[in-house]
N, C-alpha and C positions, 0 to 999 in steps of 0.2 A: 395384505399389504405386506409384503415382506422389505423389511430395509437393512439387510445384512451388509452390501457394499459400501464402502465409503462414500462421501457425499461431498462436491464442492466446496460450499459454504459449513461444512460439517465444524462445529465450534465454535460459529459466530453468533452471537446473540442480540437481537435485534427489538428494540420497546415500540411497539408500532400505536401511536396514536393518530395516523393520519386520517380518520376519517373516508367518505368515498372517492375522494380524491385521490388518494393514493393507496387505497386498500388493495387495488391489483399488484404495487410493486411489493409489499409484505407477502403478497400469498407467491410470487415470483421469487424471492428471497427463501422463503420458505420451503420451496418444493425444492431448491438445490441443497438442503438440508442445514438451512439457518434454523436456530430456536427463535423462532419469531414470537412475540407475547404480546397478543392484543390487548391494549390498554383501555378497559370502557370506564365510563362514568359508572357510579353504582344502580342508575338506572336503565340502562342498558345506550348501547349505540343506539343510534336513530336507523341505522343498517338493517337492525334487526326487524322492523316495520316494514320494510320493503316488499311487495309483491313480486311475484306470485308466493305463494305458500302450501305447505305438501297437502295433499288433499285438498287445496283452497278452503283450508281453516286458517285465516289468519292468529300467526300466536308468535310472541318474540321468540320463539324455539324453532320456529317452524319455517323461516323464510328461506326459501331457495338462495335467494341473491345472496344471502348472507352466509349459507352453505358454501359457496362458488367462492366468494372472494375470501373467504377466512377458512380454506383449506390447510392443513398442517399446522396450524397457529395453536399455541395454547392461549388461554384467557384469565386475565385478573381485572377485578374491579378497582378505582380507583379515582378520588376527586381531588384534583389539583388546586382546587379554591380552598380546600382547608390545610392549614398549618401543619396536619399529621401528612396529609395526602402528600405534601411536598417534599416532607422530609423521607417519606418512603421512596418517592420517584429517586433522589436523588441517590439515594441507596442503590437503588436498581441501576441507575445509569451508571453507578460506580462500575459495575461489572457486565456493563454491556458496550458494546463495538458498535452499534446503531441505533441513533433515536429516526423516527420516522413519524412527521407530525404536518397537517394540514390547517394549523389556527391561522389566524389573523395574523400580519405581521405584529409585533412588538407586545403578542398576550402572555408568551413564554416569558421575555424579560421581565415583565410587570409584575408576574408572579415569583422574580427571583433565579427564572428554571431557564433565561436565555443561553446562548452558545456560550459565552464567557464564562458563566458560571457552572456549567457541567463541564466545560473542559479543568475548572478547578476540581471537580470531582473526579474525573476521568481524562487526563489530556491526551488519548488516544481514541476519544471518542468522536464519532461524527455525527453532524446533526443534517438530514435531510428534511428542509423545507418545500413542501410542495402547494403551492398556493395556487389561485389562478390567474394573477399578474406578477409574484415575483416579490421579494422583499424592499423593492423602493420603486419609486416613479411616483408619476401622478393617480395612477389606479391601485396601488398597492392596499389600499384600505378596502377598496370594492368589492361588492359581495358576487360573488356569481357561481352559475351553476355549468353543469356541461354544456348545454346547449349556448349558454355566452363565451364560453371558451370556443366551442365552435365557430361561432358568428365572429368574435372579436379574431380570432388567428385566421381568418379569410375563407375556411372549406364550404361554408356554405354559400357563400357567393358562386361557386362551383358547382352546387347541388341542386340539380332540378331541370326547371324546363326555362328556356331564353325570352320568352312572352309569360314568366310568369314569376311570383315570390320564390324569391330560394326555399329549400326544401330543408327539412332538417335529416340529419342522419338517423338511424337503428343504434339500439344500444349507445352507451356512454363513452362513445368513441375519445371525447376529450379528454375524460379521466385515463380512460386507456392508455390513449400517448403521452399522456403527464406521467404516469406510473413507468411504463416502458423505459422511459428517458431516464427516470429517477432513479431505476433500480441499477441500469448500465451506470449512471453516475456513483451511487452508491458502493459498487464494486470496485469500482477506479479509487474511489476514496479509502477502501479497506485497503487496495494495492499500495497506495501510498503511505498508508500507514505502517504497514508493516516495512517499507523501504527505510521512510523518515523517524516512523517512532510516533507521528501525532496526528491527531485527528482534524479534522476541517470541516466547514459550515458550507453545505450544498444548497443552491438557491435553485429551484425548478420552477418556471413560469408555465402554466398552462398554454399560457396565449401564445408563448414563444414556441412552445412543443409541437403546437397545431398548426402555426405557420410555416414549419416547418415541412408540415404534407402538404404544401401547395407545390412542391417538385419545380417546375421552370416558370410559373406565372411571375413570382417576383423579377426574375431575371430578363424576362419580355418586355415587361413594365421599364423596368429598367434604363434596358438598352435601346428600345425601340418605342416604349410609350405606348405598347401594345396591352390591353386590358383583357386578358382570357376570360371567358365567359361560359359560363354552363349550356350544356348543349341538348339535354333534354335526354329520348331514347339513345344518344350516341354520344361516345366520351370527346371530353373538351380536350384536344391532342398536346401533346408535349410540344411538339413544332407546329403551328397553325401556319405553316407554309405549305402541310399536308393537305390542305383543306378540308372539308366537313365530313363527317360519316365515315372514314375509315376504318373507326372502330363503335360497333354499335352494336343495343339489346335489340334482336330480333324476335318475331312472335316464331315459337314450337309449336308441334301440334297437341302436346303436352304442357306447355311453361314457356320458357324465355330459353334463348342461345345467346351467349356472348360473343362477339366474330369481330377480329382485327383484319384486316386487308386491304392490299392498295395496289394499284399499279406499279408503284416504284420494284415491288419483289414480284417481278414481269412472272416467274417460274411456280409461284404460289396464285396469283391472280389466274393465269391461264388454266392450270389445273381445278379449281374452284369454277370458270366457267363451262370446260370440259364434264364436271360433275353434274353440272344444271342442264347442261344441255345434253348429254345421256337420258335424261328423263323427258327432252321435248320444252325445256322449260326457258331456256336461255335466251331466244328471240334473236334481238339485233345487237347483243353483248358480244356475240362470237366477229363480229365487224375488226377489221383490224383498227378503225379509231378509236374504240375503246380500250386500245393499250397506250394511247396517249393521257397524260393527267390531265391536261385541261379540257377533254372532252368528259371524263367522268365528271372532274369537276363542277361543269358546265351542266351536267345532265345527273347531277348526283342523286335527285329522287327518282329519275327513271330505274338507277342502275340499285337502288334499296329497294324500288318496288319489286322488281324481279328477286332480289334476294327474298326478300320476306313473304313471297308468294312460293318460292321452294322451300325455304324452313317451315314454313307453315303446313307444310304436306307430313312432316317427318318427327318424330318424337327426339327429345333432346339427347336420348342416348345413342339412338343412330345417326344422329348428327355428329356425336363427340366421336364415337366409334369409325364413321364413315370418313370423316378428317385424316383422324389417325392411320387410317389404312391407304390413304390416296396421295398423301402429301410426302413426297421424299424429304424433303424438310420441314424446320417447325413451322407449324399453322395454328393462328390461335382460335380455336372453336372451342366453345364447354359449355355446358350448361349451367344457368341460374339455379343455384341448389336452396330449396328453400332449409330450412330446421329439420324436418321431417326427411329430405332428402340425405341430409348429411347423417343424421342416425342412422340411415340404413346403408350408407356408404359402402360397398365390398372392401374397396381399397383400405379405408380407414379401419375396416374392422379386419383386415391382411395384417395390419401393420400395429394392429393391437393399441389402436389409438383411446380409445373409451376405456375407460376403467371404473371398477367397483370400489363403492367407499361404504364401508361399514357406518351405521349409525343405530349406535345400542339405544337412545334415546328414543328413536322410532322404531325400534325391532325388525329394521330392514338395512339392506344396502341401496345405495342409488348410484347411477350412473352418472358419471363426470366426463367432459373433454379430458382427454390426458395432457402427456408431456409437450410443452410447445416447441421442444427440441428435443435432441439425443445426444447422451453424451456416452461415450463406452465405458470409461471406467468409472466415472462418479455419475451416474445416473439419477435423473430428477425421478424421484419418490414419493408416495403416499405412506405417512405416519399414523395420520389422523384424521375425523373429521372434524368440522370449525367447531369451538369450543364453546359448551353451556355457557350462561351468564355465570361469572365467576369461577367458573369450574376449577382451575387452578390457584385459587388463592391459597389455600392452606400448603400446599406444594412449594408454591414461590416464597409467598410470607413466613410460613412456618420452615420448613425443610430448608427453603436455601437463604432467607435472609436470617433467618434463626428467631423468629418470636414465638412467643409462649402463645398457648390456648386463650388461657386469660389478655394479656394482650390483644390477638385478632378481635376478641368479642369488644375490647373495648374501644378495638377502631372500628368495628362495624358499629357500634353504639352510636358514636360521635358521626357517623354518615362518611366516614375516612376511606372507608371501603366497601 
């Protein structure tokens, strides 16, 4: 875990109180070199109890989810409900550049830790609030999970089969989306701070962040009253005028393949049909009438049946490589990969995507997904694994804030840390 090179956010300090909704925001900033301090209550963040666990042994220090979301962060314990805890937090905020939080709107101000109070302690501080529905509005105080954010943001409406109820998406996509935009906003706020000398309050709503994932769905509804619906096996198109089935998941011999093809791109269409016909499976699709959009639209079920019969005879890799070598221009055919496929992907291995992270507390190292992007001069780096509970209390409170060992013991006895 080398880290000699300078990093984009080197010297930036972040206090991370965001919880699950903003955990990935802190992880992104930490990977860019920010000193992100995970602030947990003395009993530990609830994410420490998220499965799966290392070797399937549930324990707050063995959660693989916590490991992932808090890579590169330092960790302290602090009870904001205690007066001593609030005083400590203000001392930390006076030395920080960013505070990430995911509390219900009004919680921090009620403790005397709202944005105005934080700015008194540190005028250059930016507070990034990541919540389900934002800081104001009729739903601001509503509780919500990742699934609620996906539902309210409209993404679930597009996921699943047209004749069935909407389907939930895998992983915490709502939290990820909110965290990604929060990280972008935080860096913009830092840039403004460097120009103007003052911080600001960043308000991130998961519902709004997810709604941006709808692509052109809102525009078609606003301009034409057209409600784009979920398409099951095939993708609901960005342009409904293209008709159904132009992008669809097909069965392969060893899984599934995703393919985007249409008569509108005639060179691709004829090349695909020639490929299928070379195996004697194209049937009547080679007839001139199947070069017309209306014919394909009318007979889409028949077209898909021919494609399905062809793809099901080949493995995903055969189809993927066959498309690459046959098409003179871009053609979208790719395997639908499982986690096991991604772990064994030779392309990712060649790029060094996966990294080994030492876990001294486990006596081993674990493999992690690597950088989400590459910076040539200030690369994403791994400095440490996720912190143990209160791992950096002595360093942060003692060495950096100057508290004595006796003071730390009194704070611990009072439940403040």
